[in-house]
C-alpha positions in Angstrom: 1.4 -3.1 24.4 0.3 -2.4 20.8 -1.8 0.6 22.1 1.4 2.1 23.5 3.0 2.1 20.1 0.0 3.5 18.3 -3.6 3.8 19.7 -5.1 2.6 16.4 -2.9 -0.4 15.9 -5.0 -2.9 17.9 -8.1 -1.9 15.8 -6.1 -2.4 12.6 -5.0 -5.9 13.7 -8.5 -6.8 14.6 -9.7 -5.6 11.2 -7.0 -7.7 9.5 -8.2 -10.8 11.4 -11.8 -10.1 10.5 -10.9 -9.5 6.9 -9.0 -12.8 6.9 -12.1 -14.6 8.3 -14.3 -13.1 5.7 -12.0 -14.1 2.9 -11.4 -17.6 4.4 -15.1 -18.4 4.8 -16.2 -17.0 1.4 -13.4 -18.4 -0.7 -12.6 -21.8 0.8 -15.7 -23.4 -0.8 -14.6 -22.5 -4.4 -11.1 -24.0 -4.4 -9.8 -27.5 -4.8 -6.8 -27.2 -2.5 -8.3 -25.8 0.6 -5.2 -26.3 2.7 -2.9 -24.2 0.4 -5.7 -21.6 0.1 -5.9 -21.2 3.8 -2.2 -21.3 4.6 -1.5 -18.8 1.9 -4.2 -16.5 3.1 -3.1 -16.6 6.8 0.6 -16.3 6.0 -0.5 -13.1 4.1 -2.5 -11.9 7.1 0.5 -12.5 9.4 2.8 -10.7 7.1 0.3 -7.8 6.9 0.1 -7.7 10.7 3.9 -7.6 11.0 4.0 -4.9 8.4 1.5 -2.8 10.4 3.5 -3.2 13.6 6.7 -2.3 11.9 5.2 0.8 10.3 3.8 1.9 13.6 7.2 1.5 15.3 8.9 3.3 12.5 6.4 6.2 12.6 6.8 6.5 16.4 10.6 6.5 16.1 10.6 9.0 13.2 8.4 11.4 15.2 10.6 11.1 18.3 13.7 11.6 16.2 12.2 14.4 14.0 14.8 16.9 15.0 17.7 14.6 14.2 19.2 14.3 10.7 19.1 10.5 10.6 15.3 10.2 11.2 14.5 10.3 7.5 17.3 7.9 6.6 16.2 5.5 9.4 12.6 5.5 8.1 13.8 4.8 4.6 16.0 1.9 5.8 13.2 0.3 7.7 10.8 0.7 4.8 13.3 -1.1 2.6 13.8 -3.9 5.2 10.0 -4.3 5.4 9.7 -4.7 1.7 12.6 -7.1 1.5 10.9 -9.1 4.3 7.7 -9.3 2.3 9.6 -10.5 -0.8 11.4 -13.1 1.3 8.1 -14.3 2.8 6.6 -14.7 -0.7 9.8 -16.5 -1.9 9.8 -18.9 1.0 6.1 -19.6 0.6 6.6 -20.2 -3.1 9.8 -22.2 -3.0 8.6 -24.6 -0.3 5.0 -24.7 -1.6 3.7 -23.6 1.8 0.6 -21.9 0.5 -1.1 -20.3 -2.4 0.7 -17.2 -3.5 -2.4 -15.5 -4.8 -4.3 -15.9 -1.5 -1.1 -14.8 0.3 -1.2 -11.6 -1.8 -4.9 -11.2 -1.0 -4.0 -11.5 2.7 -1.2 -8.9 2.5 -3.6 -6.6 0.7 -5.8 -6.9 3.8 -3.6 -4.2 5.3 -4.9 -1.8 2.7 -8.5 -2.8 3.3 -8.1 -2.5 7.0 -6.4 0.9 6.7 -9.2 2.2 4.5 -11.9 0.8 6.8 -10.2 2.0 10.0 -11.9 5.4 10.3 -15.4 3.8 10.0 -14.7 1.0 12.4 -13.0 3.4 14.9 -16.2 5.4 14.9 -18.3 2.3 15.5 -16.0 1.0 18.3 -15.9 4.3 20.1 -19.7 4.7 19.8 -20.2 1.2 21.2 -17.7 1.8 24.0 -19.4 5.1 25.0 -22.8 3.4 24.9 -21.5 0.5 27.0 -19.9 3.0 29.5 -23.2 4.9 29.8 -25.1 1.7 30.4 -22.8 0.6 33.2 -22.9 4.1 34.8 -26.7 4.0 34.7 -26.8 0.6 36.4 -24.5 1.8 39.2 -26.3 5.1 39.9 
């Protein structure tokens, strides 16, 4: 389903999860409150994933409605809703003490890291997929 929205979106979500695992396993040993560290981080990763899906949907809708006048306004509206959603997620986490806000911020910033790494990981994934396809074709023939 995610690939229909944007072909790169599944890779981006995978990179977010891998980023979360790296941050989780490297940082959890250095904090006293491991539960709040972990919940803050994974709340941030979830928020980043939802932001990525929302951005992909908005881009798809904007491209499809490019000829209409309201496309730019709709894109701006959904961007504002996305940012309000992030602020609400941080507020809820902070008010109800559900997790560490710093690690939540680090989790949300994982979207930036994943976006910057995406061209490199895409190249690696496609190279691996081609190699795997060649190996299976050789075994059959």
